[in-house]
Backbone as ProteinMPNN parsed JSONL, in Angstrom:
{"seq_chain_A": "FPSHDRGQVSYDIFRIFASEDNTLVEVQGTTLEKYNLSAGTFVEYKKYESTFINASKPIAVAQYNVGNACGGHTVGDPSMVLLNSIEQIRDTVTLYNSSLQQITENYLNVVALASDIAKVTLDGTPLGTLNGVIGSIKGHSKYAFARIKVNAGSHTLIASGCGISVTAYGYGNAESYAYIVTGK", "coords_chain_A": {"N_chain_A": [[0.843, -1.169, 0.0], [0.346, 2.349, -0.375], [2.79, 4.916, 0.496], [3.094, 7.399, 3.114], [0.759, 10.089, 2.844], [1.754, 12.632, 0.8], [1.159, 15.199, -0.082], [-0.124, 17.431, -2.607], [-0.191, 15.921, -5.037], [-1.014, 12.887, -4.671], [0.326, 9.945, -4.761], [1.968, 6.822, -5.274], [4.381, 5.114, -7.26], [4.143, 1.997, -8.754], [5.841, -0.87, -9.828], [5.716, -3.848, -11.56], [7.531, -6.691, -12.137], [8.08, -9.386, -14.374], [9.264, -12.761, -14.255], [8.985, -14.908, -15.876], [7.636, -16.042, -19.025], [4.226, -15.459, -20.055], [3.066, -14.633, -17.606], [0.464, -14.114, -15.57], [-1.021, -11.375, -14.134], [-2.855, -9.881, -11.553], [-4.132, -6.897, -10.335], [-5.769, -5.813, -7.694], [-7.69, -3.291, -6.608], [-9.669, -0.535, -6.051], [-10.619, -0.967, -8.546], [-10.279, -3.783, -10.799], [-7.384, -4.74, -12.358], [-5.849, -6.359, -15.077], [-3.015, -8.097, -16.324], [-0.847, -9.528, -18.787], [2.254, -10.686, -18.765], [5.497, -10.91, -20.261], [8.625, -12.707, -19.873], [11.068, -10.771, -18.236], [9.81, -8.351, -18.689], [7.774, -5.515, -17.648], [5.059, -3.952, -15.857], [3.774, -0.764, -15.097], [2.25, 1.408, -12.741], [0.362, 4.12, -11.238], [-0.754, 4.699, -7.978], [-2.772, 5.589, -5.169], [-3.856, 3.988, -3.12], [-4.614, 1.095, -1.176], [-3.697, -2.054, -2.512], [-4.151, -5.39, -3.775], [-1.977, -7.704, -5.034], [-1.782, -10.331, -7.279], [-0.247, -13.128, -8.791], [0.383, -15.481, -11.424], [2.849, -16.636, -11.743], [6.292, -16.3, -10.586], [7.027, -12.964, -9.475], [8.443, -9.655, -9.153], [7.982, -6.83, -7.133], [8.232, -3.402, -7.17], [8.164, -0.439, -5.269], [7.877, 2.964, -5.689], [8.482, 5.919, -4.088], [7.493, 9.098, -4.786], [9.359, 12.134, -5.309], [9.6, 15.317, -3.524], [9.235, 17.424, -5.353], [7.527, 16.359, -7.243], [5.45, 15.394, -5.682], [4.407, 17.443, -4.133], [4.86, 17.727, -1.46], [6.656, 19.042, 1.366], [9.144, 18.002, 1.998], [11.608, 15.486, 1.106], [13.105, 13.191, -1.152], [12.941, 11.109, -4.108], [12.424, 7.584, -3.511], [13.004, 4.027, -3.5], [11.679, 0.784, -2.961], [11.856, -2.736, -2.785], [9.172, -4.865, -2.54], [8.009, -7.323, -0.183], [6.545, -10.581, -0.552], [3.361, -11.529, 0.737], [3.601, -13.929, 1.959], [6.074, -13.902, 3.121], [6.454, -13.27, 5.995], [7.0, -12.145, 9.393], [7.185, -12.864, 12.916], [8.335, -11.187, 14.806], [9.946, -8.111, 14.46], [12.739, -5.989, 14.399], [13.784, -2.738, 13.866], [15.273, 0.214, 12.397], [14.633, 3.59, 12.333], [15.81, 6.351, 10.696], [17.569, 9.393, 11.602], [19.565, 10.545, 10.364], [21.276, 12.439, 7.786], [19.576, 14.622, 7.723], [16.939, 13.689, 7.967], [13.587, 14.135, 8.72], [11.016, 13.17, 9.016], [9.561, 10.088, 9.829], [8.274, 6.853, 9.082], [6.22, 3.873, 9.323], [4.996, 1.175, 7.475], [2.75, -1.368, 7.904], [1.735, -4.672, 7.308], [-0.692, -7.144, 7.875], [-2.687, -10.032, 8.781], [-6.144, -9.268, 8.771], [-7.549, -10.032, 11.031], [-5.53, -10.076, 12.874], [-4.315, -7.587, 13.141], [-4.901, -5.91, 15.305], [-3.542, -7.183, 17.276], [-0.904, -6.63, 16.944], [1.989, -5.093, 18.201], [3.78, -2.054, 18.694], [6.732, -1.267, 19.957], [5.697, -2.203, 22.365], [3.143, -1.075, 22.485], [-0.191, -1.384, 21.39], [-1.038, -1.26, 17.906], [-3.551, -0.233, 17.225], [-4.071, 1.721, 19.112], [-2.432, 3.778, 18.547], [-1.633, 6.908, 16.923], [-2.466, 7.002, 13.705], [-3.04, 5.495, 10.469], [-5.271, 2.926, 9.868], [-6.426, 0.269, 7.956], [-8.277, -1.839, 5.629], [-6.958, -4.039, 3.115], [-7.632, -3.242, -0.121], [-9.552, -5.24, -2.26], [-8.846, -7.575, -1.05], [-9.952, -8.468, 1.696], [-9.029, -10.032, 3.718], [-6.614, -9.182, 4.604], [-4.955, -6.497, 6.36], [-3.766, -3.104, 6.878], [-1.435, -0.867, 8.456], [-0.422, 2.459, 8.824], [1.962, 4.24, 10.273], [3.271, 7.059, 11.916], [6.48, 7.562, 13.205], [9.038, 8.189, 15.694], [12.53, 8.907, 15.136], [14.885, 6.251, 15.505], [15.356, 3.056, 17.165], [12.984, 0.448, 16.783], [10.612, -2.044, 17.783], [8.451, -4.431, 16.528], [5.854, -6.638, 17.294], [4.026, -9.476, 16.489], [1.437, -11.326, 17.632], [-0.19, -12.979, 16.322], [-0.451, -14.341, 13.11], [1.724, -13.093, 11.857], [3.752, -10.392, 10.375], [4.469, -7.971, 7.803], [6.764, -5.428, 7.168], [7.498, -2.117, 6.188], [9.924, 0.357, 6.397], [10.397, 3.857, 6.285], [11.45, 7.212, 5.405], [11.608, 10.857, 5.283], [13.424, 13.779, 4.365], [15.045, 16.99, 4.033], [15.443, 17.235, 0.736], [16.083, 14.507, 0.685], [15.673, 10.98, 1.312], [14.665, 7.697, 2.478], [14.02, 4.177, 2.213], [13.108, 0.921, 3.178], [12.559, -2.619, 3.256], [11.612, -4.643, 5.957], [13.048, -7.578, 7.037], [13.435, -9.475, 9.054], [14.287, -10.493, 12.452]], "CA_chain_A": [[0.0, 0.0, 0.0], [1.162, 3.55, -0.574], [3.463, 5.588, 1.599], [2.387, 8.521, 3.742], [0.242, 11.132, 1.943], [2.831, 13.609, 0.747], [0.811, 16.514, -0.603], [-1.149, 17.66, -3.619], [-0.233, 14.781, -5.951], [-0.874, 11.77, -3.74], [0.437, 8.639, -5.381], [3.25, 6.153, -5.405], [4.473, 4.38, -8.505], [4.413, 0.582, -8.54], [6.312, -1.559, -11.031], [5.685, -5.296, -11.393], [8.43, -7.35, -13.084], [7.835, -10.817, -14.568], [10.471, -13.563, -14.479], [8.678, -15.95, -16.854], [6.615, -15.724, -20.029], [2.821, -15.735, -19.731], [2.776, -14.383, -16.195], [-0.807, -13.414, -15.429], [-0.98, -10.544, -12.933], [-4.069, -9.143, -11.215], [-3.983, -5.852, -9.334], [-7.12, -5.55, -7.21], [-7.9, -2.145, -5.735], [-11.048, -0.133, -6.317], [-10.915, -1.682, -9.783], [-9.417, -4.93, -11.082], [-6.572, -4.58, -13.565], [-5.197, -7.625, -15.423], [-1.893, -7.973, -17.251], [-0.144, -10.739, -19.186], [3.622, -10.205, -18.952], [6.543, -11.813, -20.734], [9.835, -12.696, -19.052], [11.892, -9.578, -18.347], [9.023, -7.139, -18.917], [7.117, -5.01, -16.451], [3.95, -3.006, -15.974], [3.937, 0.283, -14.09], [1.037, 2.185, -12.529], [0.335, 5.042, -10.11], [-1.902, 4.458, -7.084], [-2.743, 5.967, -3.768], [-4.81, 3.151, -2.399], [-4.08, -0.235, -0.949], [-4.064, -3.007, -3.556], [-3.692, -6.762, -3.609], [-1.393, -8.166, -6.292], [-1.714, -11.782, -7.382], [0.379, -13.509, -10.055], [0.422, -16.919, -11.694], [4.251, -17.047, -11.718], [7.07, -15.365, -9.746], [7.153, -11.555, -9.852], [9.056, -8.726, -8.195], [7.208, -5.59, -7.094], [8.959, -2.252, -6.65], [7.355, 0.721, -4.918], [8.64, 4.198, -5.789], [7.91, 7.112, -3.459], [7.9, 10.232, -5.614], [10.024, 13.202, -4.574], [8.775, 16.466, -3.144], [8.908, 18.249, -6.525], [6.369, 15.739, -7.908], [4.39, 15.093, -4.746], [3.853, 18.618, -3.482], [5.205, 17.704, -0.042], [7.757, 19.98, 1.608], [10.419, 17.3, 2.159], [11.75, 14.154, 0.543], [13.536, 12.828, -2.489], [12.378, 9.797, -4.468], [13.043, 6.374, -2.973], [12.447, 2.791, -4.051], [11.805, -0.391, -2.11], [11.286, -3.971, -3.318], [8.222, -5.348, -1.546], [7.926, -8.754, 0.112], [5.289, -11.302, -0.694], [2.665, -11.683, 2.025], [4.076, -15.186, 2.557], [7.348, -13.645, 3.793], [6.117, -12.496, 7.188], [7.756, -12.441, 10.606], [6.482, -12.624, 14.18], [8.993, -10.085, 15.495], [10.939, -7.374, 13.672], [13.367, -4.827, 15.004], [14.24, -1.904, 12.765], [15.795, 1.514, 12.78], [14.231, 4.758, 11.547], [16.981, 7.218, 10.752], [17.522, 10.848, 11.65], [20.754, 10.982, 9.641], [21.07, 13.146, 6.516], [18.492, 15.581, 7.912], [15.618, 13.06, 7.901], [12.733, 14.766, 9.733], [9.759, 12.425, 9.132], [9.758, 8.649, 9.752], [7.013, 6.119, 9.027], [6.186, 2.425, 9.156], [3.828, 0.539, 6.861], [2.644, -2.719, 8.445], [0.685, -5.506, 6.718], [-0.969, -8.342, 8.662], [-4.061, -10.5, 8.636], [-7.088, -8.319, 9.375], [-7.892, -10.525, 12.373], [-4.363, -9.962, 13.745], [-3.72, -6.245, 13.18], [-5.056, -5.368, 16.668], [-2.606, -7.9, 18.145], [0.457, -6.17, 16.662], [2.436, -4.002, 19.073], [4.956, -1.267, 18.327], [7.404, -0.912, 21.215], [4.816, -2.571, 23.473], [1.843, -0.407, 22.397], [-0.988, -1.9, 20.266], [-1.162, -0.33, 16.784], [-4.87, 0.394, 17.229], [-4.12, 2.844, 20.052], [-1.498, 4.805, 18.084], [-2.129, 7.857, 15.949], [-2.072, 6.561, 12.372], [-4.111, 5.032, 9.595], [-5.431, 1.475, 9.795], [-7.496, -0.052, 7.02], [-8.191, -3.139, 4.967], [-6.363, -4.05, 1.782], [-8.692, -3.304, -1.135], [-9.454, -6.422, -3.097], [-8.567, -8.779, -0.27], [-10.252, -8.035, 3.058], [-8.348, -10.909, 4.669], [-5.425, -8.476, 5.066], [-5.116, -5.1, 6.788], [-2.519, -2.357, 6.943], [-1.317, 0.279, 9.354], [0.597, 3.437, 8.445], [2.207, 4.893, 11.556], [4.406, 7.986, 12.003], [7.288, 7.206, 14.369], [10.251, 8.973, 15.927], [13.773, 8.248, 14.734], [15.424, 5.337, 16.501], [15.084, 1.628, 17.068], [11.612, 0.049, 17.103], [10.32, -3.476, 17.694], [7.055, -4.793, 16.305], [5.599, -8.04, 17.623], [2.711, -9.967, 16.082], [1.123, -12.57, 18.338], [-0.995, -13.791, 15.405], [0.244, -15.049, 12.031], [2.936, -12.414, 11.42], [3.67, -9.067, 9.767], [5.453, -7.471, 6.842], [6.942, -4.025, 7.55], [8.365, -1.23, 5.417], [10.328, 1.562, 7.115], [10.804, 4.903, 5.354], [11.498, 8.548, 5.971], [11.849, 11.979, 4.385], [14.133, 14.943, 4.879], [15.263, 18.036, 3.038], [16.104, 16.652, -0.441], [16.619, 13.228, 1.131], [14.689, 9.983, 1.742], [15.114, 6.304, 2.52], [12.96, 3.181, 2.347], [13.577, -0.469, 3.126], [11.632, -3.643, 3.759], [12.172, -5.311, 7.129], [12.95, -9.001, 6.71], [13.641, -10.4, 10.159], [14.546, -9.952, 13.793]], "C_chain_A": [[0.888, 1.231, 0.0], [1.781, 4.1, 0.707], [2.588, 6.725, 2.126], [1.961, 9.544, 2.693], [1.205, 12.305, 1.961], [2.427, 14.909, 0.103], [-0.242, 16.491, -1.682], [-1.291, 16.499, -4.594], [0.042, 13.548, -5.111], [-0.865, 10.452, -4.494], [1.852, 8.122, -5.187], [3.222, 5.46, -6.757], [4.85, 2.949, -8.162], [4.827, -0.026, -9.872], [6.38, -3.049, -10.723], [6.509, -5.92, -12.513], [8.088, -8.838, -13.16], [9.15, -11.549, -14.798], [10.251, -14.639, -15.534], [7.627, -15.454, -17.837], [5.236, -16.13, -19.529], [2.527, -15.653, -18.242], [1.508, -13.537, -16.124], [-0.809, -12.688, -14.088], [-2.322, -9.845, -12.771], [-3.737, -8.145, -10.115], [-5.388, -5.44, -8.925], [-7.1, -4.406, -6.223], [-9.366, -1.796, -5.841], [-11.54, -0.802, -7.591], [-9.954, -2.854, -9.921], [-8.702, -4.674, -12.397], [-5.84, -5.897, -13.804], [-4.126, -7.379, -16.471], [-1.351, -9.357, -17.567], [1.26, -10.298, -19.573], [4.535, -11.309, -19.467], [7.749, -11.701, -19.813], [10.638, -11.431, -19.307], [11.131, -8.291, -18.601], [8.352, -6.715, -17.612], [5.915, -4.162, -16.838], [4.11, -2.022, -14.824], [2.628, 1.052, -13.974], [1.199, 3.081, -11.309], [-0.91, 4.752, -9.283], [-1.673, 5.179, -5.771], [-3.911, 5.287, -3.083], [-4.137, 1.811, -2.161], [-4.552, -1.136, -2.086], [-3.526, -4.377, -3.194], [-3.221, -7.241, -4.97], [-1.272, -9.676, -6.235], [-1.121, -12.123, -8.743], [0.441, -15.024, -10.186], [1.833, -17.484, -11.635], [5.033, -16.012, -10.911], [7.179, -13.963, -10.351], [7.978, -10.833, -8.794], [8.245, -7.444, -8.287], [8.048, -4.508, -6.439], [7.974, -1.117, -6.382], [8.271, 1.942, -4.916], [7.867, 5.314, -5.093], [8.41, 8.295, -4.27], [8.509, 11.322, -4.742], [9.121, 14.39, -4.339], [8.404, 17.335, -4.337], [7.69, 17.69, -7.255], [5.187, 15.594, -6.967], [3.786, 16.28, -4.041], [4.105, 18.67, -1.989], [6.43, 18.591, 0.168], [9.11, 19.301, 1.74], [10.409, 15.998, 1.373], [12.194, 14.103, -0.893], [12.834, 11.526, -2.863], [13.117, 8.678, -3.731], [12.338, 5.17, -3.575], [12.661, 1.667, -3.052], [11.187, -1.576, -2.846], [10.421, -4.581, -2.228], [8.297, -6.864, -1.38], [6.576, -9.306, -0.284], [4.659, -11.437, 0.688], [3.068, -12.993, 2.714], [5.374, -14.993, 3.34], [7.121, -12.733, 4.997], [6.951, -12.967, 8.368], [6.884, -12.173, 11.825], [7.03, -11.395, 14.894], [9.981, -9.427, 14.539], [11.457, -6.211, 14.502], [13.997, -4.034, 13.87], [14.736, -0.584, 13.3], [15.27, 2.564, 11.812], [15.284, 5.83, 11.782], [16.64, 8.693, 10.951], [18.72, 11.427, 10.903], [20.367, 11.673, 8.34], [19.85, 14.064, 6.564], [17.105, 14.976, 7.679], [14.78, 13.624, 9.044], [11.404, 14.046, 9.939], [10.04, 10.947, 8.911], [8.422, 7.93, 9.853], [7.26, 4.619, 8.964], [4.895, 2.052, 8.449], [3.837, -0.912, 7.313], [1.496, -3.433, 7.751], [0.559, -6.766, 7.566], [-2.356, -8.86, 8.294], [-4.982, -9.516, 9.343], [-7.448, -8.732, 10.8], [-6.744, -10.354, 13.371], [-3.87, -8.541, 13.95], [-3.824, -5.62, 14.577], [-4.085, -6.024, 17.645], [-1.163, -7.444, 17.952], [0.795, -5.021, 17.606], [3.682, -3.345, 18.48], [5.562, -0.769, 19.623], [6.475, -1.111, 22.414], [3.427, -1.965, 23.443], [1.064, -0.954, 21.199], [-1.157, -0.838, 19.167], [-2.485, 0.429, 16.81], [-4.985, 1.584, 18.163], [-3.19, 3.98, 19.63], [-2.159, 5.716, 17.063], [-1.599, 7.454, 14.575], [-3.289, 6.133, 11.589], [-4.118, 3.518, 9.605], [-6.605, 1.202, 8.874], [-7.316, -1.427, 6.416], [-7.552, -2.973, 3.588], [-7.495, -4.198, 0.779], [-8.476, -4.546, -1.994], [-9.149, -7.687, -2.338], [-8.726, -8.444, 1.21], [-9.649, -8.948, 4.128], [-7.149, -10.193, 5.308], [-5.745, -7.034, 5.432], [-3.748, -4.44, 6.823], [-2.612, -1.296, 8.021], [-0.195, 1.155, 8.823], [0.788, 4.326, 9.666], [3.416, 5.828, 11.432], [5.149, 7.657, 13.288], [8.441, 8.19, 14.518], [11.442, 8.209, 15.382], [14.234, 7.345, 15.868], [15.016, 3.91, 16.231], [13.653, 1.33, 17.507], [11.471, -1.456, 16.961], [8.82, -3.664, 17.533], [6.91, -6.283, 16.572], [4.176, -8.374, 17.23], [2.46, -11.283, 16.8], [0.261, -13.482, 17.48], [-0.113, -14.485, 14.38], [1.477, -14.347, 11.504], [2.658, -11.106, 10.704], [4.731, -8.914, 8.684], [5.544, -5.968, 7.086], [7.882, -3.325, 6.571], [8.647, 0.0, 6.272], [10.77, 2.591, 6.088], [10.767, 6.261, 6.03], [11.875, 9.581, 4.932], [12.611, 13.083, 5.118], [14.26, 15.976, 3.776], [16.084, 17.463, 1.885], [16.755, 15.314, -0.11], [15.47, 12.294, 1.463], [15.366, 8.631, 1.855], [13.878, 5.422, 2.602], [13.587, 1.799, 2.298], [12.528, -1.384, 3.719], [12.336, -4.349, 4.916], [11.954, -6.808, 6.952], [13.186, -9.939, 7.876], [13.92, -9.695, 11.46], [15.737, -9.037, 13.789]], "O_chain_A": [[2.066, 1.148, 0.345], [1.358, 3.794, 1.822], [1.486, 6.966, 1.632], [2.712, 9.833, 1.762], [1.446, 12.903, 3.009], [3.313, 15.69, -0.245], [-1.138, 15.648, -1.68], [-2.412, 16.129, -4.943], [1.198, 13.202, -4.866], [-1.918, 9.908, -4.827], [2.794, 8.883, -4.967], [2.154, 5.247, -7.33], [5.765, 2.713, -7.374], [4.236, 0.266, -10.912], [7.016, -3.467, -9.754], [6.228, -5.708, -13.692], [7.838, -9.476, -12.137], [10.049, -11.026, -15.457], [11.212, -15.223, -16.036], [6.833, -14.566, -17.526], [5.097, -17.023, -18.693], [1.826, -16.5, -17.688], [1.488, -12.388, -16.565], [-0.622, -13.303, -13.038], [-2.862, -9.286, -13.726], [-3.14, -8.496, -9.097], [-6.11, -4.805, -9.692], [-6.557, -4.533, -5.126], [-10.221, -2.674, -5.732], [-12.712, -1.158, -7.711], [-8.932, -2.909, -9.238], [-9.335, -4.422, -13.422], [-5.283, -6.486, -12.878], [-4.296, -6.568, -17.382], [-1.387, -10.253, -16.724], [1.446, -9.62, -20.583], [4.36, -12.484, -19.146], [7.886, -10.732, -19.066], [10.867, -11.058, -20.457], [11.747, -7.232, -18.72], [8.359, -7.443, -16.62], [5.775, -3.721, -17.978], [4.525, -2.389, -13.725], [1.969, 1.32, -14.979], [2.055, 2.842, -10.456], [-1.998, 4.58, -9.833], [-0.54, 5.356, -5.323], [-4.816, 5.927, -2.547], [-3.198, 1.442, -2.867], [-5.676, -0.997, -2.568], [-2.581, -4.512, -2.416], [-3.969, -7.193, -5.946], [-0.735, -10.236, -5.28], [-1.451, -11.481, -9.741], [0.539, -15.748, -9.195], [2.001, -18.695, -11.492], [4.495, -14.954, -10.584], [7.39, -13.794, -11.552], [8.182, -11.337, -7.69], [7.865, -7.017, -9.377], [8.517, -4.661, -5.311], [7.065, -0.87, -7.174], [9.3, 1.962, -4.241], [6.734, 5.617, -5.464], [9.618, 8.477, -4.426], [8.195, 11.413, -3.555], [8.018, 14.468, -4.88], [7.331, 17.939, -4.326], [6.904, 18.449, -7.823], [4.038, 15.665, -7.403], [2.742, 16.144, -3.404], [3.611, 19.573, -1.314], [7.165, 18.857, -0.783], [10.137, 19.966, 1.605], [9.353, 15.475, 1.02], [11.728, 14.865, -1.739], [12.196, 10.905, -2.013], [14.287, 8.819, -3.375], [11.225, 5.276, -4.09], [13.691, 1.603, -2.381], [10.127, -1.448, -3.457], [10.89, -4.793, -1.109], [8.61, -7.589, -2.324], [5.585, -8.578, -0.343], [5.366, -11.456, 1.695], [2.89, -13.137, 3.923], [5.734, -15.85, 4.148], [7.544, -11.577, 5.009], [7.533, -14.051, 8.342], [5.961, -11.36, 11.775], [6.276, -10.647, 15.516], [10.765, -10.113, 13.883], [10.703, -5.543, 15.21], [14.67, -4.603, 13.01], [14.636, -0.297, 14.493], [15.445, 2.436, 10.6], [15.603, 6.171, 12.921], [15.586, 9.173, 10.534], [18.877, 12.645, 10.817], [19.249, 11.505, 7.853], [19.172, 14.256, 5.555], [16.192, 15.677, 7.24], [15.203, 13.598, 10.2], [10.729, 14.285, 10.94], [10.681, 10.577, 7.928], [7.543, 8.338, 10.613], [8.344, 4.158, 8.606], [3.825, 2.558, 8.787], [4.831, -1.613, 7.124], [0.407, -2.876, 7.615], [1.559, -7.383, 7.933], [-3.104, -8.196, 7.576], [-4.635, -8.988, 10.4], [-7.63, -7.881, 11.671], [-6.954, -10.471, 14.579], [-3.073, -8.303, 14.858], [-2.93, -4.88, 14.988], [-3.831, -5.485, 18.723], [-0.287, -7.835, 18.723], [0.003, -4.098, 17.789], [4.515, -3.999, 17.853], [4.969, 0.062, 20.311], [6.46, -0.31, 23.348], [2.599, -2.299, 24.29], [1.602, -0.988, 20.093], [-1.389, 0.335, 19.461], [-2.531, 1.607, 16.453], [-5.91, 2.384, 18.023], [-3.158, 5.027, 20.277], [-3.133, 5.331, 16.416], [-0.399, 7.558, 14.32], [-4.426, 6.378, 11.994], [-3.085, 2.89, 9.375], [-7.657, 1.829, 8.996], [-6.316, -2.099, 6.666], [-7.606, -1.901, 2.984], [-8.24, -5.178, 0.825], [-7.355, -4.853, -2.398], [-9.186, -8.775, -2.913], [-7.742, -8.169, 1.896], [-9.753, -8.656, 5.319], [-6.72, -10.545, 6.407], [-6.673, -6.429, 4.895], [-2.713, -5.107, 6.803], [-3.695, -0.887, 8.44], [0.856, 0.657, 8.421], [-0.113, 5.073, 10.047], [4.458, 5.435, 10.907], [4.533, 7.492, 14.341], [8.775, 8.925, 13.588], [11.37, 6.995, 15.189], [14.003, 7.635, 17.041], [14.41, 3.598, 15.205], [13.169, 1.896, 18.487], [12.128, -2.073, 16.123], [8.025, -3.126, 18.303], [7.732, -7.089, 16.135], [3.236, -7.661, 17.581], [3.193, -12.251, 16.597], [0.003, -14.626, 17.854], [0.862, -15.144, 14.741], [2.234, -14.961, 10.752], [1.508, -10.744, 10.455], [5.737, -9.622, 8.657], [4.517, -5.299, 7.201], [8.916, -3.866, 6.18], [7.725, 0.614, 6.809], [11.447, 2.244, 5.12], [10.145, 6.442, 7.077], [12.383, 9.258, 3.858], [12.455, 13.281, 6.323], [13.652, 15.846, 2.714], [17.283, 17.23, 2.033], [17.857, 15.024, -0.576], [14.398, 12.754, 1.857], [16.491, 8.441, 1.393], [12.811, 5.876, 3.016], [14.477, 1.533, 1.49], [11.724, -0.986, 4.563], [13.535, -4.616, 4.843], [10.829, -7.26, 6.743], [13.135, -11.151, 7.671], [13.809, -8.473, 11.567], [16.101, -8.492, 14.83]]}, "name": "protein", "num_of_chains": 1, "seq": "FPSHDRGQVSYDIFRIFASEDNTLVEVQGTTLEKYNLSAGTFVEYKKYESTFINASKPIAVAQYNVGNACGGHTVGDPSMVLLNSIEQIRDTVTLYNSSLQQITENYLNVVALASDIAKVTLDGTPLGTLNGVIGSIKGHSKYAFARIKVNAGSHTLIASGCGISVTAYGYGNAESYAYIVTGK"}
């Protein structure tokens, strides 16, 4: 799902790469989009909504956060992160949100089963009690997301249910970072 709303032009760019011929890809958001990709090709789209991506063969999905000149936000350069499959989840993740290079805004995007999102804690506090956005993934209500603004520093998320996938990112004056959290 997209990064923090960054201003007048609210969207991220997503690029889906196919590794094999005849890869059927469905992107389910408010609408359903279908693609048939050949090996080594990709499809790219702009969205500012949660979506569920399903493919018949292996794919890689890149998420590009647009820079402040395109997004109308006061801080941030473009950044890119390769997203994990929902099957690559963890029970516990520890990560670091940076203040280096004049980063002034830090965020976490968390994906979990909808039935488990209330069980996820950030530094011991349930996500549902924090100031942020929590919603369901369009096209697949089995999953939910949380977008939480955090302070710079080390954070630990614990899921007592089936697990989580987390993206950490931040913006500064002509600067940004983004990475997927893959383990403890």
